[in-house]
C-alpha positions in Angstrom: -49.0 72.5 -41.6 -50.4 69.8 -40.0 -53.2 69.7 -37.6 -50.4 69.1 -34.5 -48.8 71.8 -35.3 -52.5 73.8 -35.3 -53.2 72.6 -32.4 -50.3 73.3 -30.5 -51.0 76.4 -31.2 -54.6 76.9 -30.6 -52.9 75.3 -27.0 -50.4 78.2 -26.8 -54.1 80.7 -27.0 -55.5 78.9 -24.4 -52.1 78.8 -22.1 -53.2 83.3 -22.6 -56.4 82.8 -21.7 -55.7 80.8 -19.0 -52.9 82.0 -17.0 -54.8 85.1 -15.0 -57.5 82.2 -14.1 -55.7 80.6 -11.0 -55.0 83.1 -8.9 -52.9 85.2 -11.9 -51.0 81.5 -11.9 -48.6 83.1 -8.0 -49.1 80.4 -6.2 -46.9 76.9 -6.8 -49.8 74.4 -7.7 -50.7 77.2 -10.2 -47.5 77.8 -11.8 -46.3 74.0 -12.1 -49.8 73.5 -13.5 -48.3 76.4 -16.9 -44.5 75.1 -16.3 -46.7 71.3 -16.9 -48.5 72.6 -20.1 -45.5 74.7 -21.8 -43.2 72.0 -21.5 -45.8 69.5 -23.3 -46.4 72.0 -26.1 -42.4 72.2 -26.8 -42.8 68.3 -27.0 -45.5 68.0 -29.1 -44.2 71.0 -31.4 -40.9 69.2 -31.8 -43.2 65.7 -32.7 -45.2 67.9 -35.4 -41.9 69.6 -36.9 -40.6 65.7 -37.0 -37.0 67.5 -34.4 -36.9 69.7 -37.9 -37.6 72.6 -36.1 -36.5 76.1 -38.3 -34.4 77.6 -36.1 -33.5 79.7 -39.0 -36.6 81.6 -37.5 -34.9 81.9 -34.2 -31.6 84.2 -35.9 -35.0 87.1 -36.2 -35.6 87.4 -32.2 -31.8 87.0 -31.2 -30.6 89.4 -28.4 -34.1 88.6 -27.0 -33.6 84.6 -26.9 -29.4 85.5 -26.2 -31.1 88.0 -22.6 -33.5 85.0 -21.8 -31.1 82.4 -22.0 -27.9 83.8 -20.8 -30.4 84.7 -17.9 -31.3 81.0 -17.1 -27.2 80.1 -17.0 -27.0 82.3 -14.4 -29.4 82.0 -11.9 -28.3 77.9 -12.5 -25.7 78.6 -11.5 -27.0 80.5 -8.5 -27.8 77.2 -7.3 -24.3 75.0 -8.0 -22.9 74.0 -4.9 -19.1 75.7 -5.5 -15.6 75.9 -2.9 -15.6 77.7 -0.4 -12.2 79.4 -2.7 -14.3 79.7 -5.9 -16.8 81.1 -3.2 -14.9 83.6 -1.8 -14.0 84.6 -5.0 -17.1 85.1 -6.8 -19.3 86.5 -3.8 -17.4 86.8 0.0 -20.6 87.7 1.2 -22.4 85.1 0.8 -19.8 82.9 1.5 -19.0 84.9 5.4 -22.5 83.8 5.8 -23.1 80.3 4.6 -20.1 79.7 6.7 -21.4 82.2 9.8 -23.9 78.7 10.0 -21.5 76.4 9.4 -22.9 75.0 6.6 -21.3 72.1 4.7 -20.7 73.5 1.3 -22.1 76.9 0.0 -23.7 79.0 -3.0 -24.1 82.5 -4.8 -28.0 82.0 -3.6 -28.8 83.0 -0.6 -31.5 80.1 -0.8 -30.7 77.8 -3.9 -33.8 75.9 -2.6 -36.2 78.8 -4.3 -33.6 80.3 -6.7 -33.9 76.6 -8.5 -37.5 77.4 -8.3 -37.2 80.0 -9.8 -34.8 78.4 -12.0 -38.0 76.2 -13.6 -40.6 79.6 -14.0 -37.7 81.1 -16.4 -37.2 78.6 -18.0 -40.2 77.9 -18.4 -40.6 81.9 -19.8 -37.7 80.6 -22.0 -39.2 77.3 -23.8 -42.3 79.5 -24.4 -40.5 82.2 -26.4 -39.1 79.6 -28.3 -42.7 78.3 -29.0 -44.1 81.4 -30.0 -41.4 82.0 -32.7 -42.0 78.9 -33.8 -45.6 78.7 -34.4 -46.0 82.6 -34.7 -45.1 82.7 -38.7 -47.5 84.9 -39.4 -50.1 87.9 -39.1 -52.7 86.4 -38.7 -51.4 84.3 -36.1 -49.5 87.5 -34.8 -53.2 89.2 -34.8 -54.8 85.5 -33.1 -52.1 86.0 -29.5 -52.9 90.0 -28.9 -57.1 89.0 -30.0 -56.0 85.8 -27.0 -54.9 89.1 -24.7 -57.5 91.0 -25.5 -60.6 88.4 -25.1 -58.0 87.1 -21.5 -58.6 91.0 -20.3 -61.7 91.8 -21.0 -62.6 88.5 -19.1 -61.0 89.4 -16.0 -62.2 93.0 -16.6 -65.7 92.3 -16.6 -65.5 89.5 -13.1 -63.7 91.5 -11.7 -66.2 94.9 -12.0 -69.4 92.2 -11.6 -67.9 91.4 -8.3 -67.4 94.8 -7.1 -70.9 95.7 -8.2 -72.7 93.0 -7.1 -71.3 93.9 -4.0 -69.9 89.4 -4.0 -68.1 89.1 -0.1 -65.8 86.2 -1.2 -65.1 85.0 -4.1 -67.0 82.6 -5.7 -63.9 79.8 -5.9 -61.2 80.5 -3.8 -63.5 81.6 -0.9 -61.0 85.8 -0.9 -62.8 88.3 0.5 -63.7 91.1 -1.6 -63.7 94.4 -0.3 -64.7 96.8 -2.7 -61.7 96.4 -4.8 -61.3 95.3 -8.5 -59.5 91.8 -8.0 -60.8 90.1 -10.8 -59.4 86.3 -10.1 -55.4 87.7 -8.9 -55.4 88.4 -5.1 -53.5 91.5 -5.2 -55.5 94.3 -7.2 -52.2 95.9 -8.3 -51.6 92.6 -10.6 -54.8 93.0 -12.1 -54.3 96.5 -13.1 -50.7 95.6 -15.0 -52.0 93.1 -17.0 -54.9 95.0 -17.6 -53.4 97.9 -18.6 -50.9 95.7 -21.5 -54.4 94.2 -22.4 -55.4 97.8 -23.1 -52.4 99.0 -25.0 -52.6 96.0 -27.5 -56.1 96.7 -27.7 -55.8 100.2 -29.0 -53.2 99.2 -30.9 -55.3 96.5 -32.4 -57.9 99.3 -33.5 -55.3 101.6 -34.5 -54.4 98.5 -37.1 -57.7 98.3 -38.5 -58.3 102.5 -39.2 -58.4 104.0 -42.4 -55.0 105.7 -44.2 -57.3 107.7 -46.7 -59.6 110.0 -46.7 -62.9 109.4 -47.0 -63.6 111.9 -50.2 -67.1 112.1 -50.2 -70.2 112.5 -47.1 -70.8 109.1 -49.3 -67.7 107.3 -48.6 -67.8 109.1 -44.5 -71.1 107.5 -44.1 -70.4 103.7 -45.3 -66.4 104.1 -43.5 -68.5 104.9 -40.8 -71.7 102.3 -40.2 -69.5 99.6 -41.4 -67.7 100.4 -38.3 -70.8 100.3 -36.1 -71.3 96.7 -37.5 -67.7 95.5 -37.6 -65.7 93.7 -35.0 -63.9 97.4 -34.3 -66.7 98.6 -32.2 -66.9 95.2 -31.0 -63.3 95.6 -29.4 -64.2 99.2 -28.3 -66.5 97.7 -26.3 -63.7 95.9 -24.4 -61.8 99.0 -23.8 -64.2 100.3 -22.8 -64.8 97.3 -19.6 -61.1 96.9 -18.7 -60.9 100.8 -18.4 -64.1 100.7 -16.1 -62.4 97.4 -14.1 -58.8 98.9 -14.4 -60.9 102.3 -12.2 -62.2 100.1 -10.1 -58.8 98.5 -9.4 -59.0 101.9 -7.7 -54.7 101.4 -8.6 -52.9 104.9 -8.4 -49.5 103.8 -10.2 -52.1 101.6 -12.6 -53.6 103.7 -13.5 -51.1 106.1 -13.2 -49.0 103.9 -16.5 -51.5 103.1 -18.5 -52.4 107.3 -18.8 -49.4 107.8 -19.3 -48.8 105.1 -21.8 -50.8 106.3 -23.9 -50.3 109.7 -24.2 -46.6 108.9 -24.8 -47.4 106.4 -27.4 -50.1 108.1 -29.0 -47.3 111.5 -29.0 -44.9 109.8 -30.8 -47.2 107.8 -33.5 -48.6 110.9 -34.7 -44.9 112.0 -34.9 -43.4 109.2 -36.3 -46.3 106.7 -37.7 -45.9 105.9 -41.6 -49.1 106.4 -43.3 -51.0 107.8 -40.3 -54.0 107.4 -40.0 -56.9 110.3 -40.2 -58.6 109.5 -37.3 -55.8 108.4 -35.0 -55.7 111.9 -33.4 -59.3 111.5 -32.3 -59.2 107.8 -31.4 -56.4 108.3 -28.9 -57.5 111.4 -27.9 -61.1 109.9 -26.6 -59.2 107.1 -25.0 -57.1 109.9 -22.6 -60.2 112.2 -22.4 -63.6 110.4 -22.8 -62.5 106.9 -21.0 -61.0 108.9 -18.3 -63.8 111.6 -17.7 -67.3 109.8 -18.3 -66.6 106.0 -17.3 -63.9 107.8 -14.8 -67.0 109.9 -13.1 -69.0 107.0 -12.6 -67.0 103.8 -11.9 -64.5 105.7 -9.5 -61.9 107.6 -10.4 -62.3 110.4 -8.0 -61.5 107.9 -5.6 -58.2 107.2 -7.8 -57.5 111.0 -7.4 -58.4 110.6 -3.6 -55.7 108.0 -3.0 -53.1 109.6 -4.6 -53.5 112.8 -2.8 -54.0 111.3 0.8 -50.5 109.5 -0.2 -47.6 110.4 2.4 -44.5 109.3 2.3 -44.1 108.9 6.2 -47.1 106.5 6.2 -45.8 104.4 3.5 -43.2 101.5 4.6 -42.7 100.4 0.6 -40.2 103.3 -0.2 -38.6 102.5 3.4 -38.0 98.6 1.9 -36.6 99.9 -1.1 -34.0 102.8 0.8 -32.3 99.5 3.1 -32.8 97.1 -0.4 -30.1 100.0 -1.4 -27.7 98.3 1.2 -27.9 94.7 0.2 -27.4 95.8 -3.6 -23.8 97.0 -2.3 -23.2 94.2 -0.1 -23.8 91.6 -3.2 -23.5 94.2 -6.9 -22.3 92.2 -9.1 -23.7 88.4 -7.7 -26.8 89.6 -5.8 -28.1 87.8 -2.6 -30.2 84.4 -5.6 -33.7 84.9 -7.2 -36.4 84.7 -5.0 -34.2 85.4 -2.0 -35.6 88.6 -1.2 -37.3 87.4 1.5 -34.5 85.8 3.0 -32.4 88.9 3.1 -34.7 91.3 3.7 -34.6 91.2 7.4 -31.0 91.0 8.3 -31.0 95.1 7.0 -34.7 95.9 8.4 -33.6 98.5 10.6 -37.2 99.0 11.7 -40.8 96.4 12.1 -42.0 97.3 9.8 -44.3 94.3 8.7 -43.3 90.9 6.2 -42.4 92.1 3.4 -41.5 89.2 0.8 -41.3 91.5 -2.3 -39.3 94.7 -2.6 -42.4 96.5 -4.1 -40.2 98.1 -6.6 -38.5 95.1 -9.5 -36.4 97.1 -10.4 -34.7 96.8 -7.2 -35.5 93.9 -6.4 -34.1 92.2 -9.5 -30.6 94.1 -8.8 -30.8 92.7 -5.2 -31.8 89.0 -6.7 -29.9 88.7 -9.3 -27.0 91.0 -9.3 -26.3 94.1 -11.3 -24.9 93.2 -15.0 -27.7 90.3 -15.1 -30.5 93.7 -14.5 -29.3 95.3 -17.4 -29.0 91.8 -19.4 -33.0 91.7 -19.0 -33.1 95.8 -19.5 -31.0 95.8 -23.0 -33.8 93.5 -23.8 -36.6 95.0 -23.1 -35.3 98.7 -24.1 -34.1 96.7 -28.1 -37.7 96.0 -28.1 -39.4 98.8 -28.0 -36.4 100.4 -29.8 -37.7 98.1 -32.8 -41.6 98.9 -32.3 -40.9 102.2 -32.5 -39.0 101.2 -35.9 -41.4 99.2 -37.2 -44.2 102.5 -36.9 -41.7 104.9 -38.5 -40.8 102.0 -41.3 -43.3 99.2 -42.4 -46.3 99.8 -44.2 -48.2 96.9 -43.0 -51.8 98.4 -40.4 -51.1 95.1 -38.5 -47.1 95.6 -38.2 -47.5 99.1 -37.2 -50.7 98.8 -34.9 -49.3 96.4 -32.8 -46.3 97.0 -32.6 -48.2 100.8 -31.2 -49.9 98.8 -28.7 -46.4 97.0 -28.1 -44.7 100.3 -27.7 -47.5 101.7 -25.0 -47.7 98.1 -22.4 -43.4 98.3 -22.2 -44.2 101.6 -21.3 -47.0 101.7 -19.3 -44.5 98.0 -17.7 -41.5 100.3 -17.6 -44.2 102.8 -15.2 -45.7 100.3 -12.8 -42.9 98.2 -11.6 -41.5 101.2 -10.3 -43.7 100.8 -7.2 -44.7 97.9 -7.2 -43.6 93.7 -7.9 -45.7 93.0 -11.3 -43.1 91.3 -12.8 -43.2 88.0 -10.0 -46.9 86.9 -11.2 -46.5 83.7 -13.5 -49.5 85.3 -15.7 -47.8 89.2 -15.6 -44.1 88.1 -16.4 -45.2 85.5 -19.0 -47.7 88.0 -20.6 -44.9 91.1 -20.4 -42.8 88.4 -22.0 -45.0 88.0 -24.6 -45.3 91.2 -25.4 -41.4 91.1 -25.9 -42.2 88.3 -28.3 -44.3 91.1 -30.4 -42.3 93.4 -30.5 -39.5 91.7 -32.4 -42.1 89.9 -34.6 -43.8 92.5 -35.7 -40.4 93.7 -37.0 -39.5 90.4 -38.5 -43.0 88.7 -40.0 -44.0 89.1 -43.8 -46.7 91.8 -43.8 -48.8 88.9 -46.2 -47.6 85.0 -45.3 -46.3 83.3 -43.6 -42.4 83.0 -42.6 -40.1 81.0 -45.2 -39.5 76.5 -43.9 -36.2 75.4 -45.2 -37.4 72.5 -46.4 -35.0 69.0 -45.6 -34.9 64.9 -46.4 -37.0 63.6 -43.4 -39.6 66.9 -43.4 -42.0 67.7 -45.5 -43.4 71.1 -45.2 -43.3 73.4 -47.3 -43.7 77.3 -46.5 -47.5 78.4 -48.1 -47.9 81.9 -48.9 -51.1 82.5 -48.1 -52.7 86.2 -48.2 -53.9 87.7 -44.6 -56.9 89.9 -45.0 -56.3 91.7 -42.1 -53.2 92.8 -43.7 
């Protein structure tokens, strides 16, 4: 490939690292930067291929692409003004509300402007997947994306931990008050915890991909491998995981910590049962992450405080569970169409039965997506996630490539952790978390289709000079 295509790939890696830096890209100016970045990236990709993009690669990611495109089309329909007769048929409750305020026209969405903002974000996520499909076409590039996510997580973890250990009162750039809890460049501690959880899972999968699958055979070979491990980048990667675990504990996030350790436990058990040609050190590695990091690192950096928060949590004192319960009434009134993406804060006050403060999110992404997008669209997105999870299982069970199996296991743990964590928080709302999770879904599918050696073939046309050069990747 030419230099422009390589530059575009490097811009994808830079985007991965950049996304969490400006407040988790959870401000309008921050996600606007990301949207323009991805749009420019797409244009560069078209230019680099001279308009002959390898669309044959897309068929390998059919369900992922179809689900994302179909969901964005539905969000677009939510923002289209409809005739009253059509709106009354499609969404009677929306029609009733718009006519009640004597609006000149009606929409499926009760906040069409915010739904339009959400549509642009969704189109950005979809373009990001297309860019990843075209750019990440080899095991080497796949590994580079995973390493970029791990590096980004490590930088966030180190920054967050140092802010707490140095008793910094305000964040140095944006001036947000620090209250002794790790938040990194995010505003909300649970968003950092969720981001670290995904980074940790992928990092753990990367380490597993580097483990030996054969026995040492002799003490000499054992000592040789031990020394090589201590001097290799494997030890540096392990250090990155330790830093991220420290920061994860320091977030004091109850479900963030629970999701990570549950995901590693479940993923580790699945690997022990189904991993093809499992590494001999797999049991020790999974055990060390669960036991050593929990006991030693947790004792030093505050796992006891997380435990105390779990014990002291009272359902009576938690107003978030009331938000979820009352949101079920919204789903009952808008079961098929939803109220429009990003409209939760608009519709929820109508269903609130007590003064529990301002809630712009449901603190449960399952509920919020059903409220805003409707049950069918939410099930569509859920099918994408479950299908990606299934592909990771097939990869670790059937493929021979250590890189593909290791990354697949990391993606499996990240998906399991996310499915647990979003049941109590809104971790798919910040662009940094959502885009990273979408990349995890892409990686989960990529491990099933990318070759262990070389890259996916590119068809040569009369107007294209590109040919596929098969190179042996040193990581497989």
